[in-house]
N, C-alpha and C positions, 0 to 999 in steps of 0.2 A: 598534613593536609598534602593531597597529590596533586601533580601538576595540572590535571584537569579542572580541579576545584578551584586552584590558585588563579587560574586562567579565566575562571567565570565571568564573562562580561558584566561591567557595571555601568557601561553607557553604550548608546547605539553606535558609536564609533568603535567600540571594542568588538563589534560583531563582525568578523571579516568575511568577506565573499559575497555579501548581500548588498553592496552598495545601490543597487536599483531600488532598494527598500530604504535603506538608511541615510541616502544623501538628503542635504537639507531642503526642504520644500517638498520632498516626495509625499504622496499622497498618504501613506501608511504613518509617516512621521507627523503629517498635519494633523490627520486624525487622532493620534495619541496624544501629541502635546494639546490639542484642544479638548481631548476627553470627549470627542463628538462621535462615538461609536456606541453601537449597541453588542454588535456580534460580529467578530471579523474571524477569519479561517486562515492559518498557515499550513501551505502544502508542499511537502518537499522530502527529499531522502532523509535518513537518519544523520545526525551530528551536523546539520546546517545552520543550527541557530533559532529553532522555533521555541523551544523552552527559554531559552536566553532572552529572546524577544519578549516573551510574556513578563519575565522577572523585570527586566528593564522598563517596560512600560508601567508595571506597578509601582517602580520606584520614582518615574517622571510625574505620575499623576497622584502620588501619595496614596496608594491603595493596596490593601491586602491581597496577596495573590493565593488562592486556594487551588492546588494542584489535583486532579483527580484523573487518573487512568481508566478509559471506558472498558477495558478488558475485565477489570476487577472490582467495579463499582457496579452499581444500579439505583433502582427509584428511591429506595431508603435512604441512601447517603445523599441523594439530591435533595430529598424532602428536609433532611436534616440540615443542609446548608441553607435552605430556603427558611427555615426557623431561625437560624443563625444570622442572616442576612436582615432580618426584621430590626436586629438591634445595632447592626453596623451599615454604614454608607459607603459607596462606592467600592464595593466589592469586586475583585476580578476573579472569575472562575475560569482556570485554564484546564482544558480537557483534551488529554492526548488520545490519539487514535479515536477521535469522536465518530468516525463512520461505523463504529462497532455499537452504537446506541441504538435501540430500537425504537419504534413510534412513540410507544408510550413515555419512555425516558426522555425523548426530545420534546414532548409535549408540556413535560416539567420544566424542560429548560425553557421553553418559550414563554411560558408564564412567568418565570423568574425574570426574563427580559423584558417582557410588557410591562411587569410590576415596577420597573426600574429599580429593582433590588439588587441586580448584578450587571456586570458588562462581561460578555462571554468572549473568551479566545480558544477556538479550536484548532487543533494540530492533527495532522495525518500524514503518513509517509506514501498514503495513497489519496486520490482524489476523492473526497467525500462527497461531493455535490450530488451524486445520484443517490446518495444514501440518506440525504438529508430529507426532512418533510416540506413541502413547498413553502409554509408560512416560516420557516427558519431559513430556508434559502433566500426568500425574498429580503430577510432583515441582515443578511450576513454578506460581507465582501471579502473576497478570495484573493490571497497573495502567495505568490509562488517562490518559494526558496530553492536555490540552485546548489548543486552538488560543488564542493570548493574546487577551484582551479589550483594549478600549480603555483601560480603567482599568490593567490590567497594564503596556501599554505606557507609559502615563503614569507608572508607578513606575519602570520601567526607562530612562526618560528622566531623572528626576530623580537616578537612580544615577549615570547617563552624565555630567550636568552638570559635576561637579567635574573629571572628567578632560580634558573638552573645554576647560574654562577653564585648565587647565594647560598643555595642548598648544597651545594658541593664545594663551597669555599675555594673557588677557582677565579681567576682573572680573566679568563679566555675560554671560549668553547670551539673546539676545531672538529667540524663535521666530515672534512675530507672525503665528501660524495655521498656520504651515508644520508644526507638529508633528501638527496633525490631517491633514494632507494624507500626512504619512509615514506615519501608522497605518494609512490607507487603503489606501496601496500594499503594506503590508507583510503583508496577509492573514494574520494570526495567527502569522506567522513571526519569532521575536526576532532571529535572525541576519540577516535581510533588513532588518529594521527598523534595527539598529544599522549595518549597511553604508550604507543610505541616509541615516542620520543623519550619519554620518562624511562623506559626500559633499557633503552639505548644508552642512556645517560647513566643509569645504574651499573650497567656492566661494561662502561668504557673504562679507559684508563687514565690515571693522572700523572703528570710530569711537569714539575717547575709550574705550578699554577696554571696548567693547561690542561682541560678536560677533553679527551678525544673520544668522540661517540662510537659505538660499536654495533654491528649487526649480527653478532654471533648468537645471540639468543632470540632476536626477533625472526630470523630466517626460518625457524620451525613453527613459528606462531601462525603465518599465513603466506601463502605463495605469492608470488609477483605476476600480474596478469600479463601474461607473453603474448595474447592474442592481439593481433590487428583487427579494425571492424570486420573485415571480410571473413577472417579465421573464426572469430566470435559467431558469427551468422551461420557459417558452415558447419561448425560442430553442434549449434543449436538446432540447425534444420536436419543434421543426421540424426540427432536423439530422438526429434518429432518423428521423422519419417521410418526409424527403426520401430517406434511404439506402434506407428500407423500400419507398419508391415508385420507385427506380432512378431518381432525378434527381441525378446527381453535382454539377451546377452549383448547384442551390439547396442541396445538403448542404454544398459548400465555404463558400457563403454565410453559412449560419447557424453554421457551425463557427468561421469565422475572425470573425464578430461576436462570439462567444463570447469569443475570444482578444482581441479589440480591447477588450473592456469588461473585462478583468483576471481572466478564467476560468483557473484553472491547467490548462496543457495536459494535465498528468496526470489531472485530473477528466475531461476530453474524452476521453482514451485508455481510462480505464476504462468508459466509455458505450459505446465503439466495440467493445471487447472483449464486451460483454454483447449487443451488436447482432449480432456475428459468430456467435453462437449462437442468439439469438432469431429474428433475421430472415433469415440467410443459411443457418446450419445445414447440414445434409447434403448441400444443393443444391450448396455448394463447400466441402467438410469442411476444406480447408486454409485457409479464411479466418481462423480463429481463430490457427492457426499464424503466418500473414502478418501479422495485426495485432499480435500479441504479439511478432514479431520487429520491427516499425516502432517499438514503444514502446522495446524495448531500444535500438534504433538512436538514437532520440530522444535518450533518456537519456545515451547515450555523446557524441552530437554536440553538444547543446546548442541555445540559440538564438542567431542566428535562423535558422540553416540547418536546424535541427531541424523548423521549420515545414513545409519541402519534404516530409518523411518523415509528417508528420500529414496534409498534403495528398494524398499517396500514398494512406494508410490509408483516408482518407475516399472518394477517387473509387473506389478498389478496392471497397470494401463496396458503394457505391451501384450500382456496375456488374455486380456478381456476380448470379447466378441466385438467387432467394429461396425459402425454406421456412421455416415456422414449427412444422413437425410435431414436431420434438423438444420445443419450447416447449409445445406442446399435450399432448404425451405426458407431460412432467413434471406439468402441473397435472391431467391426467386420472388419474394414479396417485395423487396427493396426494388427491384428492378421494376417490378409491375408499377409500384406507386410513383416510378419517376415519370410516367406518362399516362397515369390515371388517378381519377379522384373519385373513389368509390363513395356512395351514398348508402346510409345504414337503412335498411328496409322498415317499413312501418311497423312489423311485427315485433321488431327487438328494440325499438327506440324506448326512450325513457317514459312516454307515454304510449305504450303500445297498442296496435290495432290488430287483433287475430293472434296474439301470442298464445303458443301452447305451453303450458308448464310440465316439462318432461316427466316431473315425479307423479303427475296426474295419470301417465300413461305408462307405467312400470319403471321409468327413470330413463326413457328414451321415445321420442318421437321425431318423424321427418317432418323438417319445416325450413323456411329459408333463413339462413343466417348471413348470406351476402347475395347481391342481386345477381352477379354472374357464378356460374358453377365452376369455381377455380379450384386447382388442386396444387397447394405449394408444398405441403408435407406427405411424402409418398413412402411409408415404412418399408424397410428392408425385410429380407428373410432371415436375420441373424440374430441370434440371442433373444432377449427379451422382447426386442422389436417385431419379432416374428408373430408373436401373440397380440401385440399391439396392432399389426396390420390385419390379423385374423379377425379381431374385434371391429374394427373399423369397416372392414369388408362386408361383415356380417351386417352391421347398421345400417351403412349406406350403399347396400346392395341395389343395382341399377339406377344409382343417383351419382356416384363418384366411382371411378376405375382406379382400383387399388391392385390391378394386376401387375 
């Protein structure tokens, strides 16, 4: 058994770093101990105890926990679970990365909850709220898991020491400053911390019943994050501005300086996805699809080969034609709505008066879609967006000014 498995929490008190959730009398503990929840959601970075919390929940209320990963499961598995739930009571269904489920899959979950066949625990490293259907949102309570602090890691280390002593047949563990180094490498992830600690113990030296932890093997596994907050944001800003300025070489430089200094590739990809809309936009509409596909490929391949895919995404975005017109349109409409309350014209209401069905007119007909003649999205002359501009200008000639 490896260290991470041996340290698997058995009680709420074993889950370190989430005392705001596990303290006696907290809302989450009260809901679990009384089994008075239908659906709860755990949101937080990897390695913060979301899965462990679900497992302990099952132990506390004496319920089996069925684990499902949304990325590799579908409606068929959920329907099979529904059939199984008919013969068991108090089933807990734990779904990791629940935000990946589509509407039809969520509808199946909703029926399972409403029929009182299961209790749902969803988990995600990203906020799943906006991906959940309204009915599931209204039945769910969301709880935030925090990245582990240095103090939490020290507590976890003290819990791991007895196991390490037994495994290595020693009476004492000497960390000699290694612990601080491992904590820095772990980036808030308890699973990563335990794996690095185990490697450090395996490669350490024993003398007179004392095991001295080592860093010689973990140095090459993951770089220490040497960035201050300002340096992190300066380098991230440099990468994005290089992409925006169509310099793929500079974009690569700042991207991999971020990686070299310990920034998680997932964090870099999230910023690339924003850039695909903010800076590339409709000048190359497939940019967002491409970067998202690169991210999925990276997650499947892992590192170090996944860095090739990251470089691919960066050079692609930097080389694309650019447009910030969708970005400007978003901010324009939000500024407008701060001081205005637009009313839906009668012709496009739910029960319309005078609505013209565009397909009866070839697929377009001029009619009023808002009371004022407003222009928030004004396409650029770059890339594919130029074709969008030409089409809109042709359709709305003498009505909207797309010059």
